[in-house]
C-alpha positions in Angstrom: 203.2 80.5 147.1 205.5 80.8 144.1 209.0 82.3 144.3 207.8 85.4 142.5 204.8 85.8 144.8 207.2 85.5 147.8 209.4 88.2 146.4 206.5 90.5 145.7 205.2 90.0 149.3 208.7 90.9 150.7 208.7 94.0 148.5 205.2 95.0 149.7 206.4 94.6 153.4 209.3 96.9 152.6 207.3 99.5 150.8 204.4 99.9 153.2 206.3 101.8 156.0 207.8 104.1 153.3 204.4 105.3 152.1 203.2 108.9 152.3 199.5 108.1 151.9 198.3 111.1 149.9 195.1 112.8 149.1 195.2 116.2 147.3 191.9 116.2 145.5 189.8 119.3 145.0 186.8 117.5 146.6 188.7 116.6 149.8 186.9 117.6 153.0 186.8 116.6 156.7 185.0 113.3 155.9 187.6 112.3 153.3 190.4 113.4 155.7 189.1 111.2 158.4 188.9 108.2 156.0 192.5 108.9 154.8 193.8 108.9 158.4 191.8 105.7 159.2 193.7 103.9 156.4 197.1 105.0 157.7 197.4 102.3 160.3 196.7 99.0 158.7 196.7 95.3 159.9 200.1 95.0 158.1 201.6 98.1 159.8 201.5 101.8 159.6 202.5 104.1 156.8 205.2 106.8 157.2 202.9 109.8 156.8 199.7 111.1 155.4 200.0 114.0 153.0 197.0 116.3 152.6 195.9 119.9 152.0 197.0 122.5 154.6 193.4 123.0 155.7 193.3 119.5 157.1 196.6 119.4 159.0 195.0 120.2 162.4 192.4 117.5 162.0 194.9 114.9 160.9 197.1 115.7 163.9 194.3 115.1 166.3 193.1 111.9 164.6 196.6 110.4 164.3 197.9 111.5 167.7 199.9 108.6 169.3 199.9 106.5 166.1 203.4 107.3 165.0 202.1 108.4 161.6 203.5 111.8 160.6 201.4 114.6 159.0 202.7 116.1 155.8 201.3 118.9 153.8 202.0 121.0 150.7 202.9 124.6 150.0 203.4 126.6 146.8 201.3 123.8 145.4 200.9 122.8 142.6 202.4 125.4 140.3 205.4 126.6 142.3 204.6 130.1 141.2 203.8 132.0 144.5 206.2 134.7 145.8 208.5 133.5 148.5 206.9 135.7 151.2 203.5 134.1 150.6 205.0 130.6 150.8 206.7 131.5 154.0 203.3 132.6 155.4 201.9 129.2 154.3 204.7 127.4 156.1 204.1 129.4 159.3 200.4 128.5 159.3 200.9 124.8 158.8 203.6 124.7 161.4 201.2 126.3 163.8 198.7 123.6 163.0 201.3 120.9 163.8 202.6 119.8 160.4 205.5 117.3 160.8 206.7 117.6 157.2 206.3 120.1 154.5 206.4 119.4 150.7 207.4 122.6 149.0 207.0 123.0 145.2 210.2 124.7 144.0 209.7 127.5 141.4 210.7 125.0 138.7 209.7 127.4 135.9 212.7 129.6 136.9 215.0 126.7 136.4 213.5 126.1 132.9 213.8 129.8 132.1 217.5 130.1 132.7 219.0 133.6 132.8 219.5 133.7 136.5 216.6 131.4 137.2 218.7 129.0 139.3 219.5 131.8 141.7 215.9 132.9 142.0 214.9 129.4 142.8 217.7 129.0 145.3 216.8 132.2 147.1 213.1 131.1 147.2 214.0 127.7 148.6 216.4 129.2 151.1 213.6 131.4 152.5 211.4 128.3 152.8 214.2 126.4 154.5 214.5 129.2 157.1 210.8 129.2 157.6 210.7 125.4 158.1 213.3 125.5 160.7 214.0 121.9 161.9 210.9 120.6 160.2 211.5 118.1 157.4 211.3 120.0 154.0 210.7 117.9 150.9 211.3 119.9 147.7 209.1 118.9 144.7 211.1 119.4 141.5 208.2 118.6 139.1 210.5 116.4 137.1 207.9 115.7 134.5 207.7 119.4 133.6 211.5 119.9 133.7 211.7 116.8 131.5 215.3 117.3 130.3 218.0 115.4 132.3 220.2 118.5 132.5 217.3 120.6 134.0 216.4 117.8 136.5 220.1 117.7 137.6 220.3 121.4 138.0 217.0 121.6 140.0 218.3 118.8 142.2 221.6 120.6 142.9 219.7 123.9 143.6 217.4 122.1 146.1 220.2 120.3 147.9 222.2 123.6 148.2 219.2 125.4 149.6 218.8 122.8 152.4 216.2 120.2 151.1 215.8 117.2 153.4 214.2 115.2 150.5 214.1 115.6 146.7 210.6 114.7 145.5 209.7 114.0 141.8 206.2 115.4 141.3 203.0 117.0 142.4 200.9 114.5 140.6 199.2 117.4 138.9 201.0 117.4 135.6 200.8 114.6 133.0 204.2 113.1 133.6 204.9 111.9 137.1 207.8 109.9 138.5 210.1 108.2 136.0 213.1 105.9 136.7 215.3 108.3 134.6 214.5 111.2 136.8 214.8 109.1 139.9 218.3 108.1 138.9 219.4 111.7 138.5 217.8 112.7 141.8 219.2 109.7 143.8 222.6 110.5 142.4 222.3 114.1 143.8 221.2 112.7 147.1 224.3 110.4 147.3 226.6 113.4 146.4 225.0 115.8 148.8 227.6 115.4 151.5 224.8 115.2 154.1 221.6 113.2 154.5 219.2 114.0 151.7 216.3 111.6 151.0 214.3 110.9 147.9 210.5 110.7 147.4 209.0 109.1 144.3 205.6 110.5 143.6 203.2 110.5 140.6 201.8 107.4 138.9 203.1 104.7 141.3 200.2 102.4 141.8 201.5 98.8 142.0 204.2 96.9 143.8 206.2 96.0 140.7 206.6 99.7 139.8 207.6 100.5 143.4 210.2 97.8 143.2 211.9 99.6 140.3 212.5 102.7 142.5 213.7 100.6 145.4 216.2 98.8 143.1 217.5 102.1 141.9 218.0 103.4 145.5 219.8 100.2 146.4 222.0 100.5 143.4 222.9 104.2 143.7 222.8 104.8 147.5 223.6 101.3 148.8 221.5 98.4 150.0 221.2 99.7 153.6 220.2 103.3 152.7 216.4 103.0 152.2 214.4 103.7 155.3 211.4 106.0 156.2 214.1 108.7 157.1 215.6 108.6 153.6 213.0 107.2 151.1 209.3 107.7 150.5 206.6 106.9 148.0 203.9 109.5 147.6 200.7 107.7 146.5 197.1 107.0 147.2 196.1 103.8 145.4 199.4 102.0 146.1 198.3 101.2 149.6 195.4 99.1 148.4 197.8 97.2 146.1 200.2 96.6 149.0 197.4 95.3 151.3 196.1 93.0 148.5 199.6 91.4 148.2 199.8 91.1 152.0 196.5 89.4 152.4 194.5 92.3 153.8 192.4 93.2 150.8 191.4 92.0 147.4 194.1 89.8 145.9 196.6 91.7 143.6 197.7 89.9 140.5 201.4 89.9 139.8 202.0 91.7 136.5 202.7 89.3 133.6 206.4 89.4 132.5 207.6 90.4 135.9 
């Protein structure tokens, strides 16, 4: 094994327990949910969580009982446009079904609109925070839609002030997903929060080399000992197959040229 291959294998071992194995497709059903849950515990170890539609939380909780894999779901998804009271109702339902973590899409259009939009978004997220109680709340900024660094920074600050446990880049439902530039801004907000706030990179992360970029940013900004499942996640579906290929539990994954 070459030196580069050894590095990539070490990165894959580091990434796998940080993965929120995700399926949020329109065609998802009980069969696909069972298949997703079956993939969550691998010969190389278990992922941090599965992330799926609210309708399948109860099923996933039953299937994954005793596995140590958490069940995450989404609310106000994907547009972030529902009234706060409807999102609070969504949260109550998924908590009743046993959700361990809730990924909330913030009303990012309010941030983009200005003219008091920051306060509207803050009030919305504060209501969600209260509804979540002690349950982990990851706030999806939709950084690809915000696009401008100043807007991503403002959205990060609003989410932190409203009680986010994680800042998450994207829903995966808009053309632009996670980017290193957005991650740098959001990780800086995590570091400056004055309390534990994690980061979740989601949207377009499909290979180990790309994942390494985000780990390197987290190590640089938040310190080399900061990354753990409690502070850092990758939201992805295809990334697991790439990790298992590198770790010898699936089709071999070629290291990208120029790495």
